[in-house]
C-alpha positions as CSV (number, residue, x, y, z in Angstrom):
1,M,-27.4,9.0,-49.4
2,D,-27.4,10.0,-45.7
3,V,-25.0,8.2,-43.4
4,I,-26.9,7.0,-40.3
5,N,-25.6,6.2,-36.8
6,S,-27.5,4.3,-34.2
7,V,-26.9,4.6,-30.4
8,K,-28.6,3.7,-27.2
9,S,-31.4,6.1,-27.9
10,I,-31.3,5.0,-31.5
11,S,-31.3,8.5,-33.0
12,I,-30.4,9.0,-36.7
13,S,-28.4,12.1,-37.6
14,C,-27.8,13.3,-41.1
15,L,-24.5,15.2,-41.3
16,L,-22.3,17.2,-43.6
17,Y,-22.6,16.2,-47.3
18,G,-24.4,13.0,-46.2
19,L,-21.0,11.5,-46.0
20,V,-20.0,12.0,-42.3
21,F,-21.8,10.8,-39.3
22,S,-21.5,11.8,-35.6
23,L,-22.3,9.9,-32.5
24,L,-23.0,11.5,-29.1
25,I,-22.6,9.0,-26.4
26,H,-24.8,9.4,-23.3
27,T,-22.0,8.7,-20.8
28,S,-18.7,10.3,-19.8
29,S,-15.8,9.4,-22.0
30,N,-13.9,7.7,-19.2
31,A,-16.6,5.1,-18.7
32,Q,-15.5,1.6,-19.7
33,Q,-17.3,-1.7,-20.0
34,S,-16.2,-5.3,-20.3
35,K,-16.1,-6.6,-23.9
36,N,-17.0,-10.0,-22.3
37,Q,-20.4,-8.7,-21.0
38,S,-23.0,-11.4,-21.4
39,I,-26.6,-10.7,-22.3
40,S,-29.8,-12.8,-22.5
41,I,-32.2,-11.8,-25.3
42,N,-35.0,-13.3,-27.5
43,F,-35.7,-12.1,-31.0
44,E,-39.1,-12.8,-32.6
45,N,-39.7,-11.8,-36.3
46,V,-37.4,-8.8,-36.3
47,N,-34.9,-7.5,-38.8
48,T,-31.2,-6.9,-38.2
49,I,-31.6,-3.2,-37.4
50,Q,-34.4,-3.9,-34.9
51,A,-32.2,-6.6,-33.3
52,L,-29.3,-4.1,-32.9
53,E,-31.7,-1.6,-31.3
54,Q,-32.9,-4.2,-28.8
55,I,-29.3,-5.2,-27.9
56,S,-28.4,-1.5,-27.4
57,A,-31.3,-1.1,-25.1
58,I,-30.4,-3.9,-22.7
59,S,-26.6,-3.7,-22.7
60,D,-24.1,-1.4,-21.1
61,F,-22.7,-0.6,-24.6
62,N,-23.6,2.1,-27.1
63,L,-23.6,0.8,-30.6
64,S,-22.3,3.0,-33.4
65,Y,-22.9,1.9,-37.0
66,N,-23.8,3.0,-40.5
67,P,-26.9,1.0,-41.7
68,D,-25.3,1.1,-45.2
69,V,-22.7,-1.4,-44.1
70,I,-25.2,-3.7,-42.4
71,Q,-26.7,-6.6,-44.4
72,V,-30.3,-6.5,-43.2
73,H,-31.9,-9.9,-42.6
74,Q,-35.7,-10.2,-42.1
75,N,-37.7,-12.4,-39.8
76,I,-34.9,-13.2,-37.3
77,N,-36.0,-15.7,-34.6
78,K,-33.2,-16.4,-32.3
79,S,-32.6,-16.7,-28.6
80,Y,-29.5,-16.1,-26.6
81,S,-29.0,-16.9,-22.9
82,N,-26.1,-15.4,-20.9
83,T,-24.0,-15.1,-24.1
84,P,-21.1,-12.7,-24.6
85,I,-22.3,-9.7,-26.6
86,E,-19.4,-10.1,-29.0
87,L,-20.7,-13.6,-30.0
88,V,-24.2,-12.3,-30.3
89,L,-23.2,-9.5,-32.7
90,N,-20.9,-11.8,-34.8
91,D,-23.7,-14.3,-35.1
92,L,-26.2,-11.6,-36.3
93,L,-23.8,-9.6,-38.6
94,G,-21.5,-12.3,-40.1
95,N,-17.8,-12.3,-40.8
96,Q,-17.8,-9.3,-43.1
97,I,-18.2,-7.0,-40.1
98,E,-15.5,-6.1,-37.5
99,L,-16.1,-4.7,-34.1
100,K,-14.0,-1.9,-32.5
101,Y,-14.4,-1.5,-28.7
102,R,-13.8,2.1,-27.6
103,G,-14.6,2.7,-24.0
104,S,-18.3,2.3,-23.5
105,Y,-19.3,1.9,-27.1
106,I,-18.8,-0.5,-30.0
107,I,-18.1,0.7,-33.5
108,I,-19.5,-1.7,-36.1
109,Q,-17.8,-1.3,-39.5
110,R,-17.3,-3.4,-42.6
111,V,-14.0,-5.3,-43.0
112,Q,-12.1,-3.3,-45.6
113,P,-10.1,-5.1,-48.2
114,A,-6.5,-3.9,-48.4
115,I,-5.7,-1.5,-51.3
116,Q,-2.4,-0.9,-52.9
117,T,-2.0,2.8,-52.3
118,K,-2.5,4.8,-49.1
119,N,-5.2,7.4,-49.0
120,K,-4.7,10.6,-47.0
121,F,-7.4,11.7,-44.5
122,K,-7.6,15.0,-42.7
123,I,-9.9,16.3,-40.0
124,A,-9.8,19.8,-38.6
125,G,-11.9,22.4,-36.9
126,D,-12.7,24.0,-33.6
127,I,-14.5,22.5,-30.7
128,K,-17.1,24.3,-28.6
129,D,-19.5,23.6,-25.7
130,A,-23.0,22.9,-27.1
131,E,-24.7,24.7,-24.2
132,T,-22.4,27.8,-23.7
133,G,-20.7,28.1,-27.1
134,E,-17.4,28.5,-25.3
135,T,-14.3,26.9,-26.9
136,I,-13.0,23.8,-25.2
137,K,-9.3,23.1,-25.0
138,G,-7.6,19.8,-24.2
139,V,-10.0,17.7,-26.3
140,T,-8.6,14.4,-27.6
141,V,-9.2,13.7,-31.3
142,Y,-7.9,10.3,-32.4
143,E,-8.2,7.8,-35.3
144,V,-9.8,4.6,-33.9
145,N,-7.7,2.1,-35.9
146,K,-4.2,3.4,-35.9
147,L,-4.5,5.6,-32.8
148,N,-3.0,8.7,-34.2
149,S,-4.1,11.6,-31.9
150,T,-4.0,15.3,-31.2
151,L,-5.4,17.8,-28.6
152,S,-7.4,20.9,-29.2
153,D,-5.4,24.1,-28.3
154,D,-6.4,27.0,-26.1
155,R,-8.8,28.3,-28.8
156,G,-10.4,24.9,-29.3
157,N,-8.7,24.4,-32.7
158,F,-7.4,21.0,-33.8
159,E,-6.0,19.3,-36.9
160,L,-5.1,15.6,-37.5
161,S,-4.0,13.8,-40.6
162,V,-3.5,10.1,-41.2
163,S,-2.7,7.8,-44.1
164,A,-4.5,4.4,-44.5
165,K,-5.1,1.8,-47.1
166,S,-8.8,2.1,-46.9
167,D,-11.6,4.2,-48.4
168,Y,-12.5,5.9,-45.1
169,V,-11.3,6.3,-41.5
170,T,-13.1,6.8,-38.3
171,F,-12.1,9.5,-35.8
172,A,-13.3,9.8,-32.1
173,V,-13.6,13.1,-30.2
174,S,-13.4,12.8,-26.4
175,R,-13.2,15.1,-23.4
176,A,-13.7,14.4,-19.7
177,N,-17.3,15.3,-18.6
178,Y,-18.5,15.5,-22.2
179,K,-20.4,13.0,-24.5
180,D,-18.2,11.4,-27.0
181,T,-18.5,12.0,-30.8
182,I,-17.5,9.7,-33.6
183,I,-16.8,11.0,-37.2
184,R,-16.3,8.9,-40.3
185,V,-14.4,10.6,-43.1
186,P,-14.3,9.2,-46.7
187,K,-11.2,9.7,-48.8
188,E,-12.8,12.3,-51.0
189,L,-13.8,14.7,-48.2
190,N,-11.6,17.3,-46.5
191,F,-13.4,17.7,-43.2
192,N,-13.1,21.1,-41.5
193,R,-16.0,22.3,-39.4
194,E,-17.1,23.4,-35.9
195,L,-17.9,20.5,-33.5
196,Y,-20.2,21.0,-30.5
197,L,-19.8,18.7,-27.5
198,N,-22.7,18.2,-25.1
199,P,-21.8,18.2,-21.4
200,V,-22.7,15.1,-19.4
201,T,-25.8,16.1,-17.5
202,D,-26.8,12.7,-15.9
203,K,-23.9,12.4,-13.5
204,P,-24.9,11.9,-9.9
205,E,-24.2,14.9,-7.7
206,K,-21.2,14.3,-5.5
207,K,-20.5,16.1,-2.2
208,I,-16.8,16.2,-1.9
209,T,-15.0,17.9,0.9
210,F,-11.7,19.7,0.2
211,F,-9.6,17.1,2.0
212,K,-11.3,14.2,0.2
213,D,-10.8,15.9,-3.1
214,V,-7.1,16.4,-2.4
215,E,-6.8,12.7,-1.3
216,A,-8.5,11.6,-4.5
217,K,-6.1,13.6,-6.7
218,L,-3.1,12.2,-4.8
219,K,-4.4,8.7,-5.7
220,E,-4.0,9.5,-9.4
221,I,-0.7,8.1,-10.6
222,E,-0.3,11.1,-13.0
223,T,0.4,13.3,-9.9
224,K,3.7,11.5,-9.3
225,K,6.8,13.5,-10.2
226,L,8.5,10.5,-11.8
227,V,5.5,9.7,-13.9
228,Q,5.3,13.4,-15.0
229,F,9.0,13.3,-15.9
230,F,8.6,10.3,-18.2
231,T,5.3,11.2,-19.8
232,S,4.2,14.1,-21.9
233,K,1.3,16.5,-21.0
234,K,-0.5,15.3,-24.1
235,E,-0.4,11.7,-22.9
236,R,-1.7,12.7,-19.4
237,E,-4.5,14.8,-21.0
238,N,-5.5,11.8,-23.2
239,S,-5.7,9.7,-20.0
240,K,-8.1,12.1,-18.4
241,N,-10.3,12.2,-21.5
242,I,-10.3,8.5,-22.5
243,G,-10.6,5.2,-20.6
244,L,-9.6,1.8,-21.9
245,I,-10.0,1.6,-25.7
246,E,-8.2,-1.6,-26.6
247,E,-6.4,-4.7,-25.3
248,K,-3.3,-5.8,-27.2
249,D,-1.1,-8.9,-27.0
250,F,2.1,-7.0,-27.4
251,Q,3.6,-3.5,-27.3
252,F,7.1,-2.1,-27.6
253,S,8.2,1.5,-26.7
254,F,11.5,3.4,-26.6
255,I,9.9,5.9,-24.2
256,P,6.3,6.8,-23.7
257,S,4.7,8.1,-27.0
258,I,7.6,6.6,-29.1
259,G,6.4,3.1,-29.6
260,T,3.8,0.9,-31.1
261,N,1.0,2.5,-29.1
262,M,2.2,6.0,-29.9
263,Q,0.5,8.8,-27.8
264,M,-2.4,6.5,-26.8
265,G,-0.4,4.0,-24.7
266,G,-2.2,5.1,-21.6
267,Q,-5.5,3.9,-23.1
268,I,-4.3,0.4,-24.0
269,K,-4.0,-2.7,-21.8
270,N,-1.2,-5.1,-22.9
271,R,-0.5,-8.8,-22.3
272,Y,3.2,-8.4,-23.0
273,S,5.0,-5.1,-22.7
274,F,8.6,-4.2,-23.4
275,N,10.1,-0.8,-22.8
276,L,13.6,0.0,-23.8
277,L,13.8,2.9,-21.4
278,A,10.3,3.6,-20.1
279,G,6.7,2.8,-21.0
280,Y,3.2,4.2,-20.2
281,S,0.2,1.8,-20.5
282,Y,-3.4,1.4,-19.3
283,G,-2.7,-1.9,-17.6
284,L,-1.0,-5.3,-17.9
285,S,-2.2,-8.9,-17.8
286,V,1.0,-11.1,-18.1
287,F,4.5,-9.6,-18.3
288,E,6.3,-6.3,-18.5
289,L,10.0,-5.6,-18.8
290,G,11.5,-2.0,-18.7
291,G,15.1,-0.8,-18.9
292,L,14.2,2.1,-16.5
293,Y,10.6,2.7,-15.6
294,N,7.3,0.9,-16.2
295,I,4.1,3.0,-15.7
296,D,0.6,1.4,-15.7
297,R,-2.4,3.6,-15.0
298,K,-4.8,0.9,-13.9
299,E,-4.7,-2.8,-13.0
300,V,-1.6,-5.1,-13.3
301,A,-1.6,-8.9,-13.1
302,G,1.6,-10.9,-13.7
303,L,5.2,-9.9,-13.5
304,Q,6.9,-6.5,-13.8
305,I,10.6,-6.1,-14.0
306,A,12.3,-2.7,-14.2
307,G,15.9,-1.5,-13.9
308,F,14.7,1.5,-11.9
309,G,11.1,1.4,-10.9
310,N,7.5,0.3,-11.4
311,A,4.5,2.5,-10.9
312,V,0.9,1.2,-10.9
313,G,-2.3,3.3,-10.4
314,E,-4.7,0.5,-9.3
315,I,-4.8,-3.1,-8.2
316,V,-1.7,-5.3,-8.5
317,K,-1.8,-9.1,-8.4
318,G,1.6,-10.5,-9.0
319,T,5.2,-9.7,-8.6
320,Q,7.2,-6.5,-9.0
321,V,10.9,-6.4,-9.2
322,A,12.8,-3.1,-9.4
323,G,16.3,-1.9,-9.0
324,F,15.2,1.1,-6.9
325,I,11.5,1.7,-6.3
326,N,8.0,0.1,-6.6
327,T,5.0,2.3,-6.2
328,N,1.4,1.1,-6.2
329,K,-1.6,3.4,-5.6
330,S,-4.1,0.6,-4.7
331,Y,-4.5,-2.9,-3.3
332,T,-1.6,-5.2,-3.9
333,A,-1.5,-9.0,-3.6
334,G,1.8,-10.7,-4.3
335,M,5.4,-9.6,-3.9
336,Q,7.4,-6.3,-4.2
337,L,11.1,-6.6,-4.4
338,S,13.3,-3.5,-4.7
339,G,16.8,-2.3,-4.0
340,F,15.6,0.8,-2.1
341,L,11.8,1.4,-1.6
342,N,8.4,-0.3,-1.9
343,V,5.3,1.7,-1.5
344,V,1.6,0.6,-1.5
345,A,-0.8,3.4,-0.8
346,D,-3.5,0.9,0.1
347,D,-3.7,-2.6,1.5
348,M,-0.9,-5.1,0.9
349,K,-1.2,-8.9,1.0
350,G,2.0,-10.7,0.5
351,I,5.7,-9.8,0.9
352,Q,7.6,-6.5,0.6
353,L,11.3,-6.9,0.5
354,S,13.6,-3.8,0.1
355,G,17.0,-2.5,0.9
356,F,15.8,0.6,2.8
357,N,12.1,1.1,3.3
358,N,8.7,-0.6,2.9
359,I,5.4,1.3,3.3
360,S,1.8,0.1,3.1
361,E,-1.5,0.6,4.9
362,N,-3.2,-2.7,6.1
363,T,-0.6,-5.4,5.6
364,T,-1.1,-9.2,5.7
365,G,2.2,-11.0,5.2
366,S,5.7,-9.8,5.7
367,Q,7.8,-6.6,5.4
368,I,11.5,-7.1,5.4
369,T,14.0,-4.3,4.9
370,G,17.4,-3.0,5.8
371,F,16.2,0.1,7.6
372,I,12.5,0.9,8.2
373,N,9.1,-0.8,7.7
374,I,5.9,1.2,8.0
375,S,2.3,-0.3,8.1
376,S,0.2,2.8,8.7
377,K,-2.9,0.8,9.7
378,K,-2.9,-2.9,10.7
379,M,0.0,-5.3,10.4
380,Q,-0.8,-9.0,10.4
381,G,2.4,-11.0,10.1
382,L,6.1,-10.1,10.4
383,Q,8.0,-6.9,10.3
384,L,11.8,-7.4,10.1
385,A,14.0,-4.3,9.9
386,G,17.6,-3.4,10.5
387,F,16.5,-0.2,12.3
388,T,12.8,0.5,12.9
389,N,9.3,-1.1,12.5
390,I,6.2,1.0,12.8
391,A,2.6,-0.3,12.7
392,A,-0.7,1.2,13.9
393,D,-2.0,-2.2,15.1
394,L,0.1,-5.4,15.2
395,E,-1.0,-9.0,15.1
396,G,2.3,-10.9,14.7
397,A,5.9,-9.9,15.3
398,Q,8.1,-6.9,15.0
399,I,11.9,-7.5,15.1
400,S,14.3,-4.7,14.6
401,G,17.9,-3.6,15.4
402,F,16.8,-0.5,17.3
403,Y,13.1,0.5,17.6
404,N,9.6,-1.0,17.3
405,K,6.3,0.9,17.6
406,A,2.7,-0.3,17.5
407,K,-0.5,1.1,18.8
408,E,-2.4,-2.1,19.6
409,M,0.1,-5.0,19.9
410,D,-1.0,-8.6,19.9
411,G,2.1,-10.8,19.5
412,F,5.8,-10.1,20.0
413,Q,8.2,-7.2,19.9
414,L,12.0,-7.7,19.9
415,A,14.2,-4.6,19.5
416,G,17.9,-3.8,20.1
417,F,17.0,-0.8,22.2
418,V,13.3,0.3,22.5
419,N,9.8,-1.2,22.1
420,H,6.8,1.1,22.2
421,A,3.1,0.1,22.3
422,K,-0.1,1.5,23.6
423,T,-1.7,-1.8,24.6
424,V,0.3,-5.0,24.9
425,K,-1.1,-8.5,24.5
426,G,2.0,-10.6,24.3
427,I,5.7,-10.0,24.9
428,Q,8.0,-7.0,24.6
429,L,11.7,-7.8,24.8
430,S,14.2,-5.0,24.7
431,V,16.5,-2.8,26.8
432,V,13.7,-0.3,27.1
433,N,10.0,-1.2,26.9
434,I,7.2,1.5,26.9
435,A,3.5,0.8,27.0
436,D,0.2,2.4,28.2
437,S,-1.1,-0.9,29.5
438,V,-0.4,-4.6,29.5
439,A,-3.7,-6.6,28.9
440,S,-1.8,-9.9,28.9
441,G,1.8,-11.0,28.6
442,A,4.7,-9.0,29.9
443,T,7.3,-6.3,29.1
444,I,10.8,-7.8,29.6
445,G,13.8,-5.5,29.7
446,L,16.1,-3.5,31.9
447,F,13.7,-0.5,31.8
448,N,10.0,-1.1,31.6
449,F,7.6,1.9,31.7
450,V,3.9,1.0,31.7
451,K,1.6,4.1,32.1
452,K,-1.3,2.1,33.6
453,G,0.9,-0.5,35.2
454,L,3.4,-0.7,38.1
455,H,5.7,2.2,38.9
456,Q,6.9,2.3,42.5
457,L,9.6,4.0,44.5
458,S,10.7,2.2,47.7
459,L,13.0,2.8,50.7
460,S,14.5,-0.5,52.0
461,H,16.9,-2.0,54.4
462,N,18.6,-5.4,54.2
463,D,21.4,-7.3,55.9
464,V,24.1,-5.9,53.6
465,T,23.2,-2.3,52.8
466,D,21.5,0.0,55.4
467,V,19.6,2.3,53.1
468,N,18.4,1.6,49.6
469,L,16.4,3.5,47.0
470,E,14.6,1.3,44.4
471,F,12.4,1.9,41.4
472,R,10.1,-0.8,40.0
473,G,8.5,-0.4,36.6
474,G,6.3,-2.6,34.4
475,S,3.3,-4.7,35.3
476,N,2.5,-7.1,38.1
477,A,3.2,-10.0,35.7
478,F,6.8,-8.7,35.1
479,Y,8.6,-5.6,36.3
480,S,12.2,-4.4,36.2
481,I,14.1,-3.1,39.2
482,L,16.7,-0.3,39.4
483,S,18.4,0.1,42.8
484,S,21.2,1.9,44.6
485,G,22.2,1.6,48.3
486,I,24.8,2.3,50.9
487,Q,26.3,0.7,54.0
488,I,27.1,3.5,56.3
489,R,29.1,1.3,58.7
490,E,32.9,0.8,58.4
491,D,34.1,1.3,54.8
492,Y,31.0,3.0,53.4
493,I,30.1,0.3,50.9
494,W,27.6,1.4,48.2
495,S,25.8,-0.7,45.6
496,Y,23.9,-0.3,42.3
497,G,22.0,-3.0,40.6
498,L,19.4,-4.2,38.2
499,G,16.7,-6.9,38.5
500,F,13.2,-8.1,37.7
501,G,10.3,-9.6,39.6
502,R,6.7,-10.6,39.7
503,Q,3.9,-9.8,42.1
504,Y,1.2,-12.2,43.2
505,K,-2.1,-11.2,44.9
506,I,-2.9,-13.4,47.9
507,V,-6.1,-11.9,49.3
508,K,-7.6,-8.4,49.3
509,S,-4.7,-6.3,50.6
510,F,-2.0,-9.0,50.9
511,F,0.4,-9.9,48.2
512,S,3.8,-11.4,47.7
513,N,6.8,-10.7,45.4
514,I,9.5,-12.9,44.0
515,E,12.5,-10.9,42.7
516,L,15.9,-11.7,41.3
517,S,18.6,-8.9,41.2
518,S,22.3,-8.4,40.7
519,H,24.3,-5.6,42.5
520,V,27.8,-4.3,42.0
521,L,29.5,-3.4,45.4
522,S,32.1,-0.7,45.7
523,S,33.9,1.4,48.2
524,K,36.4,4.2,48.4
525,S,39.3,1.8,48.6
526,S,38.2,-0.6,45.9
527,S,39.4,-0.8,42.4
528,F,37.2,-0.8,39.3
529,E,39.2,-3.8,38.1
530,N,37.9,-5.9,40.9
531,M,34.6,-7.9,40.7
532,N,32.3,-7.7,43.7
533,L,28.9,-9.0,42.6
534,L,26.1,-9.7,45.0
535,N,23.1,-11.6,43.6
536,K,19.8,-11.7,45.5
537,L,16.7,-13.9,45.4
538,N,14.0,-12.2,47.5
539,L,10.7,-13.6,48.6
540,N,8.7,-10.7,50.1
541,F,5.3,-10.5,51.7
542,G,3.4,-7.2,51.7
543,Y,0.4,-5.4,53.0
544,Q,-1.3,-2.5,51.2
545,F,-2.1,0.2,53.7
546,A,-3.2,2.7,51.1
547,P,-3.4,3.0,47.3
548,H,0.2,4.1,47.2
549,L,1.7,2.8,50.4
550,S,2.7,-0.7,51.4
551,L,5.0,-2.5,53.9
552,N,7.1,-5.4,52.6
553,M,9.5,-7.8,54.2
554,G,10.9,-11.3,53.7
555,P,13.9,-13.6,53.5
556,T,16.7,-13.2,51.0
557,L,19.1,-15.7,49.5
558,N,22.5,-14.0,48.9
559,I,25.1,-15.2,46.4
560,Y,28.3,-13.3,46.6
561,V,31.1,-13.6,44.1
562,S,34.4,-11.6,44.4
563,N,37.9,-11.6,43.0
564,A,39.1,-8.8,45.3
565,L,41.6,-10.3,47.8
566,N,41.9,-8.7,51.2
567,E,45.6,-8.7,52.0
568,D,44.9,-8.6,55.8
569,T,42.5,-11.5,56.0
570,Q,43.5,-13.3,52.8
571,E,39.8,-13.6,52.1
572,Y,38.0,-12.5,48.9
573,G,35.5,-9.6,49.0
574,Y,34.1,-7.4,51.7
575,D,33.3,-8.5,55.2
576,I,29.6,-8.8,54.6
577,V,29.0,-12.5,54.8
578,K,27.1,-13.6,57.9
579,N,26.7,-17.3,58.8
580,P,27.2,-18.7,55.3
581,V,25.5,-21.9,54.3
582,F,28.2,-22.4,51.6
583,S,31.6,-20.8,51.2
584,K,34.5,-21.7,49.0
585,K,37.7,-20.1,47.9
586,Y,39.0,-20.7,44.4
587,D,42.4,-19.8,42.9
588,S,41.4,-16.3,42.0
589,S,37.9,-15.7,43.5
590,G,35.6,-16.6,46.3
591,L,31.9,-17.7,46.5
592,S,29.7,-17.4,49.5
593,I,26.0,-18.1,50.0
594,W,23.9,-17.2,53.0
595,L,20.4,-16.3,54.1
596,G,19.5,-12.7,54.8
597,Y,16.5,-10.4,55.0
598,S,15.0,-7.3,53.5
599,A,12.2,-4.8,54.6
600,S,10.8,-1.9,52.6
601,L,8.2,0.8,52.3
602,K,6.8,1.1,48.8
603,F,5.2,4.3,47.5
């Protein structure tokens, strides 16, 4: 009697000896559907086979079955509304039938009673392209129940043997970009024949540039050197050929390919996964623990803990803890905690905490590390690093021991040495601040360089030093001042100092400045051990004659502190005080306060 297989197109094929059947699936082998897909369907006076045909026509699955194992009922009148397809099939077929989900198709087979002795099954042959007749290498052939597998060699040849306590076993033949084939082998048959795989012809044409193609390949987790080190070529070929084939509650492995999922670990999603050294799975839904390295090709939800590292190919929702490195190729929501490095090659929402380096694209949350944080696109939240923080756009705060960089900055930058941003909306606080422009806020530091801001040179004269050269850099809201000057009278006193100020616009060409600065005074006869500190509070008024020329003048409040005792006069400091409003001599220093003046030309 012929063995018949029904698929979406509901074709019936009679195969070798009438004992083997083959299924050609009209999708690529990597397609995968949800076993929880719900359907709505109404049956009116149909038999079981007709009902299966109608289900196959409206669902995303391809149904594979032998009518000989189906108990056919007549005059079925049932209606299902938004019901999982598994429940519909179980209701129609009864409890003597079991369902096997393999990618985009469902294998319907009879529940086989256990027998005392194991039967040996063997399948062999060579695989060719049905259109060109050329041999196909790297084809995965696997037994659908126990997951034993093999690959066709360079000449397309393959051979696979299994033992099972059943009267028949079912093998699947899968290759990327080809339609799948299913073969059922009874115990009496030694299967050895040529197999022809039909290429998938209904794929939409894709226009892929060279660079996008390279980027897509880099997104594949199998391109990582560490993943290639821990996995075999056979496992990686299986992953190219086959999508998700099963979900299991538990798996244990010593290393990839030596464990309960054997060479097919990359096609199985686990709830709980335990890897003595390393493991390789399709995905995870609850918990995974690895002595060294956990590798999951697709989505992970839950908690991963590894002595060395975790690597995930797609979305992560949960927590990853690793002694050295966490690497995710897609969107991550949750926490990454590692001793050295966390990498998300996509968006990150949550916390990255590492000993050395955190990397992500768009980041919402926090990056905390001992050395450097990098958010290659937008950072919304906090970057805290011992050395450097880098973000393309920042909405939040960057705090580092040495250097912060952002393109568009809306928030706060605090660095031990340098802050760098293109556009500042907020506050930069560091020794050196660099920006293209300040839209709002201020750059606060000893050296402020704003490309589209304030950068002025000025020549000035005041009541203490005759000639001064000054540089102002920053923005009108806040700028820093570097100055040096000399008194060419008497002892040739010179000064150098730092300060900061703010400029206010009064009317069209009139403005005012308020500045606070501190200057160290010295002369040929002074000692570096002496303190001569002149502090100034200036209130200047200016007039802009031209775009780069203004005249400024105004009063100055001088506060002079010195511990250098003049042996001749028994006074502290240089003879620069004129008409003090306050003067007092202490045990080892003197303080004088008086009003002075300043005038300058700014360029």
